[in-house]
C-alpha positions as CSV (number, residue, x, y, z in Angstrom):
1,X,21.1,-29.8,82.5
2,X,22.7,-32.9,81.0
3,X,26.3,-33.4,79.9
4,X,28.0,-36.5,78.6
5,X,31.8,-36.4,78.5
6,X,33.8,-39.0,76.6
7,X,31.5,-41.9,77.4
8,X,32.6,-45.4,76.2
9,X,30.2,-48.4,76.2
10,X,31.1,-51.9,75.1
11,X,29.1,-55.0,74.5
12,X,31.6,-57.8,74.9
13,X,34.4,-57.1,72.4
14,X,32.3,-54.6,70.5
15,X,32.8,-50.9,71.4
16,X,29.4,-49.3,70.8
17,X,30.2,-45.8,72.0
18,X,33.7,-44.4,71.4
19,X,34.1,-41.3,73.5
20,X,30.7,-39.6,73.0
21,X,30.3,-36.1,74.4
22,X,27.2,-34.0,74.2
23,X,25.1,-31.6,76.2
24,X,21.5,-30.7,76.6
25,X,20.4,-27.4,78.1
26,X,17.2,-26.9,80.0
27,X,14.3,-26.1,77.8
28,X,15.8,-27.5,74.6
29,X,14.9,-30.1,72.1
30,X,18.1,-31.8,71.0
31,X,18.1,-34.3,68.2
32,X,20.5,-37.2,67.8
33,X,20.6,-38.5,64.2
34,X,22.6,-41.1,62.3
35,X,22.4,-44.4,60.6
36,X,21.2,-47.6,62.2
37,X,23.8,-49.0,64.5
38,X,25.5,-45.6,65.0
39,X,25.1,-45.8,68.8
40,X,22.1,-43.5,69.3
41,X,20.0,-45.9,71.3
42,X,23.0,-47.0,73.4
43,X,23.6,-43.3,74.2
44,X,20.0,-43.0,75.6
45,X,20.3,-46.3,77.5
46,X,23.5,-45.1,79.0
47,X,21.8,-41.9,80.3
48,X,18.9,-44.1,81.7
49,X,21.3,-46.4,83.6
50,X,20.6,-49.4,81.4
51,X,23.9,-49.6,79.6
52,X,26.9,-49.3,81.9
53,X,29.9,-47.1,81.0
54,X,33.4,-48.4,80.6
55,X,34.7,-44.8,80.6
56,X,33.5,-41.2,80.8
57,X,30.9,-39.3,82.8
58,X,27.3,-38.4,82.7
59,X,26.2,-35.4,84.8
60,X,22.5,-34.4,85.2
61,X,21.7,-31.1,87.0
62,X,25.2,-31.1,88.4
63,X,25.0,-34.6,89.8
64,X,27.0,-37.6,88.4
65,X,24.5,-40.3,87.4
66,X,26.6,-43.0,85.7
67,X,26.3,-46.2,87.6
68,X,23.1,-45.3,89.4
69,X,20.2,-47.7,89.2
70,X,17.7,-46.9,86.5
71,X,14.8,-46.4,88.9
72,X,16.8,-43.8,90.8
73,X,17.5,-41.9,87.6
74,X,13.7,-41.8,87.0
75,X,13.2,-40.4,90.5
76,X,15.7,-37.7,89.6
77,X,13.6,-36.6,86.7
78,X,14.7,-38.5,83.6
79,X,12.2,-40.7,81.7
80,X,12.8,-42.7,78.5
81,X,10.3,-43.8,75.8
82,X,12.1,-46.8,74.4
83,X,12.3,-47.8,70.7
84,X,9.5,-50.1,69.7
85,X,7.2,-48.6,72.4
86,X,7.4,-51.6,74.7
87,X,4.1,-51.1,76.4
88,X,2.7,-53.8,78.7
89,X,0.5,-55.5,76.1
90,X,-1.6,-57.5,78.6
91,X,-2.3,-54.5,80.8
92,X,-5.0,-51.9,80.2
93,X,-4.3,-48.3,79.1
94,X,-4.9,-47.1,82.6
95,X,-2.6,-49.7,84.1
96,X,0.2,-48.8,81.7
97,X,0.0,-45.2,82.8
98,X,0.0,-46.2,86.4
99,X,3.2,-48.2,85.8
100,X,4.8,-45.0,84.6
101,X,4.1,-43.4,88.0
102,X,5.6,-46.2,90.1
103,X,8.1,-43.8,91.7
104,X,5.4,-41.4,92.9
105,X,2.6,-41.3,95.5
106,X,-0.5,-42.8,94.0
107,X,-2.8,-40.0,95.1
108,X,-0.6,-37.5,93.1
109,X,-1.1,-39.4,89.9
110,X,-4.9,-39.0,89.3
111,X,-4.7,-35.5,88.0
112,X,-1.7,-36.4,85.8
113,X,-3.5,-39.3,84.3
114,X,-6.4,-37.0,83.3
115,X,-3.9,-34.6,81.8
116,X,-2.5,-37.5,79.8
117,X,-6.0,-38.2,78.4
118,X,-6.4,-34.6,77.5
119,X,-3.1,-34.6,75.6
120,X,-4.0,-38.0,74.0
121,X,-7.8,-38.0,73.5
122,X,-7.5,-41.1,71.4
123,X,-6.7,-43.0,74.6
124,X,-9.4,-41.4,76.7
125,X,-12.1,-43.7,75.4
126,X,-9.9,-46.8,75.7
127,X,-8.9,-46.7,79.4
128,X,-9.9,-50.3,79.9
129,X,-8.6,-51.6,76.6
130,X,-5.5,-53.8,76.6
131,X,-2.4,-52.1,75.4
132,X,-1.6,-54.8,72.9
133,X,-4.9,-54.2,71.0
134,X,-4.2,-50.5,70.3
135,X,-3.0,-49.3,66.9
136,X,0.7,-48.5,66.5
137,X,0.1,-44.7,66.8
138,X,-2.0,-45.3,70.0
139,X,0.7,-47.5,71.5
140,X,3.3,-44.7,70.8
141,X,1.0,-42.2,72.5
142,X,0.6,-44.6,75.5
143,X,4.4,-45.0,75.7
144,X,4.9,-41.3,75.8
145,X,2.1,-40.8,78.3
146,X,3.5,-43.6,80.5
147,X,6.9,-41.7,80.6
148,X,5.2,-38.4,81.4
149,X,3.5,-40.0,84.4
150,X,6.8,-39.8,86.2
151,X,6.8,-36.0,85.7
152,X,10.2,-35.9,84.0
153,X,12.3,-32.8,83.6
154,X,14.2,-34.6,80.8
155,X,12.4,-36.8,78.4
156,X,14.4,-39.3,76.2
157,X,12.6,-40.3,73.1
158,X,14.0,-43.3,71.0
159,X,12.6,-43.4,67.5
160,X,9.1,-42.2,68.2
161,X,8.1,-42.3,64.5
162,X,9.3,-45.8,63.8
163,X,6.7,-47.8,61.9
164,X,4.0,-45.1,61.9
165,X,2.0,-43.6,59.1
166,X,3.0,-40.1,58.1
167,X,-0.2,-38.5,59.4
168,X,0.4,-40.2,62.8
169,X,4.1,-39.1,62.8
170,X,2.9,-35.5,62.3
171,X,0.7,-35.8,65.4
172,X,3.4,-37.4,67.5
173,X,5.9,-34.6,66.6
174,X,3.3,-32.0,67.4
175,X,2.8,-33.6,70.8
176,X,6.6,-33.6,71.4
177,X,6.7,-29.9,70.7
178,X,3.8,-29.3,73.1
179,X,5.5,-31.3,75.8
180,X,8.6,-29.1,75.3
181,X,6.7,-25.9,75.4
182,X,5.2,-27.0,78.7
183,X,8.7,-27.1,80.2
184,X,10.1,-30.5,79.6
185,X,13.5,-30.8,78.0
186,X,13.8,-33.4,75.2
187,X,16.6,-35.5,73.8
188,X,15.3,-37.1,70.6
189,X,16.7,-40.0,68.7
190,X,15.0,-40.2,65.4
191,X,15.4,-42.0,62.1
192,X,13.4,-39.3,60.3
193,X,16.2,-36.8,60.2
194,X,14.3,-34.2,58.3
195,X,11.4,-34.1,60.8
196,X,13.8,-34.2,63.7
197,X,15.9,-31.3,62.5
198,X,12.8,-29.2,61.9
199,X,11.6,-29.9,65.4
200,X,14.9,-29.5,67.3
201,X,16.8,-26.5,68.5
202,X,20.2,-28.2,68.2
203,X,21.4,-31.6,66.8
204,X,24.2,-34.0,66.9
205,X,25.2,-36.5,64.1
206,X,26.5,-39.9,65.1
207,X,28.5,-42.4,63.0
208,X,29.9,-45.7,64.3
209,X,29.8,-44.7,67.9
210,X,31.2,-41.2,67.6
211,X,29.8,-37.7,67.3
212,X,31.0,-36.4,64.0
213,X,29.0,-33.1,63.7
214,X,26.9,-30.8,65.8
215,X,25.2,-27.5,65.6
216,X,22.0,-25.6,65.3
217,X,19.3,-27.8,63.8
218,X,18.4,-25.3,61.1
219,X,22.0,-25.0,60.0
220,X,22.5,-28.8,59.8
221,X,19.2,-29.1,57.9
222,X,20.7,-27.0,55.1
223,X,24.2,-28.6,55.2
224,X,24.9,-30.2,51.8
225,X,26.6,-33.2,53.4
226,X,23.7,-33.8,55.8
227,X,21.2,-33.4,53.0
228,X,22.9,-36.1,50.9
229,X,23.6,-38.6,53.7
230,X,20.5,-38.3,55.9
231,X,17.8,-36.2,54.2
232,X,17.6,-38.0,50.8
233,X,18.4,-34.9,48.8
């Protein structure tokens, strides 16, 4: 479904990605773990069309997408939930969800919005509430719901557990699993490596802009080096 081959991204003189290659097959949850500054978020932004490549290729469903505008990539079926949620704080819950469906016919979105409220019942009673007044967990649910309104085939999640209480993190990860079981492929960047590896089918480990390890998530979870470096064991 998605294949990155040797992608290089630079910010001025700083090379953020140094030849990153990875693949995501349809129906998978693939985790991308690593320390802060390893290049995980830049990888997602490259796929979304926000960070431009200096070298390499990104192919989605057989079509090269590097260099395409971000809105066109959304139309092709790729949605991103950014780090820090970045909802529209002065817009209502309903308006935020409508913004997620900007690439679609408005009449098609009514049923999808109701499905979002079924998936996130905490938001259902807050339809007219401003996004900025929601709790952190509710804002994360809204950010995921907004991305789902575009009906993505591939969902990119950037640090969905960041700043959330453990009980809310468990709920968010349960929702991610449900989304995947309903047919959406997921590429997950996550600081909570243990939770990410337990959720994912496969995983990649990044260090300083490079992929240094990859494999089945269950195998990596039990790798002594991974345990020591990322799982706090």
